[in-house]
Structures are given as C-alpha cells and as structure tokens.
N, C-alpha and C positions, 0 to 999 in steps of 0.2 A: 961865185957859187954855182956849184954844179945842179942841174936839175934835167928832167927829161922833158923835152919839148913836146907838148901835146897840142901845140897849134893846129887847127883845123879837125882835131878829132871830133867826133859827134857822140854824145851822150845822151839817148833818148830824144829830146826836143831840143838840147843844149848844143850849139857849136862853139868850140873854143877860138877865140879870135887872137888874142896876144897875151904875153905876160903882163901882170900888172905889179907884182912885186912880192916881198916876203911879208908876212904877218908878224905879230909879236913874238911868235913862237919859233920864227924861221922858216916856216912853211911856205911853198911858193903858191901864190895866188893867181888867178887867171881873168881876164875880160871874157865874157860869154854873151852869146846871142842866142835868146830862146826863139822859137818858130813863130811865136806871136809878136816878136819884134822887140820885147823887154830885154835890156842888157843887164847882167848881173856879173858880181865879182865872187869868184868860189874858189876854195881851195883844190889844188890838183889832186889830191888823194881822195877827197870826197867824190870827186868826178870820176875817177879811175875805179873806186869801189862800187859805183852804179847807186850812190846813196841821193844823188840829184838827178832827175828826169826832165825837169823842167823849171821855170822861174817861179813855180806856184800855179800857173793857170791850169795845169792839168787836174789837180785836185779840185779846184773850182768848177772846172769843167764836169768832173765825175761827180761831185755832190749834186750839181744842178742836174745833171741826167737821172740820178737817183730820184731826186724831188719830183721830177717831172713823170717818172715812171710810175712810183708809188705814194709820192708825198711824204715819206718817212724818213728822209736822208739824215735828218737832225736828231732823231729819236735814239734813246739809249738802246734799244733793242736791235737797231741798225747797226751801230757801232759794235755790239756784242758779234753780230754776224760776221762784220767785215774782219775783226780780229781774230775769229775762229777761222775765216778761209785764210787768213794771212798765216796762222801759225801752221797749216796744212799745206801751204801752196807757195808761199813766198820764202825763197831761201834766205834772204836778207832779214826777215823777221827775227827778233831776238830770241824767241822761243821756238824757232823752226826745228833745232835739232832734238828737241823733246817731243815733237808731234810728226810733222811730215818727214824729218830726217829718220825717224825710227818706223816709218811706213804708215803712220796714222792720216787718214784722209776724212772726207765727209761725203754724204749722200749726193751723187750727182745733180739731183734735183734741187740741192741747197746751193748751186750755183747762182740761182735765182732768189733774191730776197722774198720775194712773194711766196715760194714754196716753202721756204724756212719759217716764215711768218705763220703761214697757214697751220704747219705742223707743229709749232711750239707756242702759240699764242695764248692758248687756253689757260695754261698754267702759269704764265709769265707775270711776273710783278717787279716793279722797278726797286733795285737794290739787290736783286738775286743774280747769281751767276749761272752760265752754262756749264754743265758738269756731266761728263761720261759716267754711267754707272759702272762699267768695266773699262778699265784704263788701257786694257790691251786691245780693244775694240773701237771702231771708227765713230764718227759724229753721225748717227741717224737717229730718226724719231724714236726707235724702240731703245735706243742705249743712251738718250740723253734726258736730262731732268733739269729744273730750275732749283738751286740751293743756295742757303746762305754761305758765308765764307767760312765758317766753322765746319758745316757738313763738307764742303768741298775740301777743306783742308784734311779731314780726317779720310778721305777717299784718295789721298796722294798714293801713287803706286810704291813710293818708298817708305810708307808707314810699317811700323812692326806691329803685328796683332799678337795678343797674349788671350790664353784662357784662364780664367778663374772663376770659381765657383760655377762652372758650367757655362759661364759667360764669355763669349769671345767679341773682343773690340780692340780698337788702338789703345795704346798705353795712356794717352791724353783722355780718352774716354772713359777709361778704367778709373782713373785719377779723379774726374769728375763724379763719375757714380759712387764711388767710396768716400766722396766729399773730403779728399786729401788735397791741399794746395799743390798745384803742379810743381813749383819749385822744390818744395820739400820731399815730393814723391821722386823727382829726378835726383835730388841731393842723396836719397837714400839709395838709389840705384848706384850711383857712382861710388858710395861707399860699401857696396857689394851686398847689399840686401837683394833677396829675390823679388820678383814683382809682387807676389803674394805678401811678403813681408813689409815691403814698402806701402803697400795698400792698408794693411790691417794694423800697421805700427808696431809689429813684434820686433823684439829686440835680435839683432842680429847675431846669429850663432858665433860662437868663439871658436876660432881655429888657429893653427900655428902661424898663419899669417897676420892674425890679429892681436896676438898676445903681446903685451909689452914686455920689454927686456927688464 
C-alpha cells in the first residue's frame, strides 16, 4: 500500500516516529511521541490536517491555567467564551466560515475571560446563549445579549421577515402570534397561499394554475 511517509514530521507537540499500520478503513496510522513523553497512535490524515496538537496534555494544561487565573475554567459561561473565540479566530472551528471567515471578530478586550465576564455577567443565566443583536457586527458588549434558543433562532441572518397588519417579524414568530401551528402555516405557504392568507386561514384564491381539469 502506498502512503506518504511523514516520519519525523512535527505537528504541534507531536513528533511522528514510525508507521504503525492501517486501521479498519485502510487509513495509515502512525506511532507518535508527545513533548511530555506520552506515546500515541494516530491517523496520518488527522495529523496533517492539524486536528491533533498533543496527546491531550495541552488541553489539561490550558484548563489548569484558566482555573489558576480566574477559577472558572469548568463553568458554562467560560465554555461559551471559548466557543465564541473559536468561531472568530480558529480556522479549524466547524463554524469559522460563518463568523471569522466572513469578518466577524470580537472585542480585543475579550481575549481575556475576565474582561468578557465583567462585561456580560450581569444578565447571564445558565441555559442562555450568547447572541449578537446585529448579525453583521462583531461580538462586543453593546452588540451582545443573553437569549434563549428561540430568540436566537429568530435572529439568524437567513431568516425571512414579513409585515402583516403592521407587525414585522419572522414567519415563525408570526405563526406563533396568530396561533397557527407552524406545520400548517408552512404547508399553506407551499400550497401557494400568501403569508397573510396562511396566517388567517383564508381560502387560496383560484387561478389558472390551481383549477382542476
């Protein structure tokens, strides 16, 4: 079997020592040694893509340093902060393309958890998510709030807004306000109803496309 020899390559704290063999899917694995002395076996593709930086010791040290700094390394608000930074700064983050990849960044002060916590702690409650009020602007104190999942979903930049009876809201919000089950509402839209007709239960107007032969 042909494979690219990566013996001696260094990935983060990992140095590749020698081939180990193929896994169940036929992918080549390698014996590696971390700077801490731990030996591990990992797939070559995950090493080359930068998905592995250490044997796991880096994460442990990072968590320990956070706890030592502010004692909140294992709190949910700290995980929210880390994920926010990852979306903005880490090209390997699964959602980077929707954030950092399109120019969304965060307040430079928020590089430190203490500053983020100071700015956002007052309105924080467990179970809430960090949401940007204007999805085209950055993560800053003035543009961020804590919201529940429903509010955050209604604030997505790909939502469609409609105006009915002078009220402008997302389609899902309008369905809730008019007490129309969402499946019924969206079924009506697919059948050709206007938004107002779908909300108020009016019969779909007859036209040439809808007459039966």
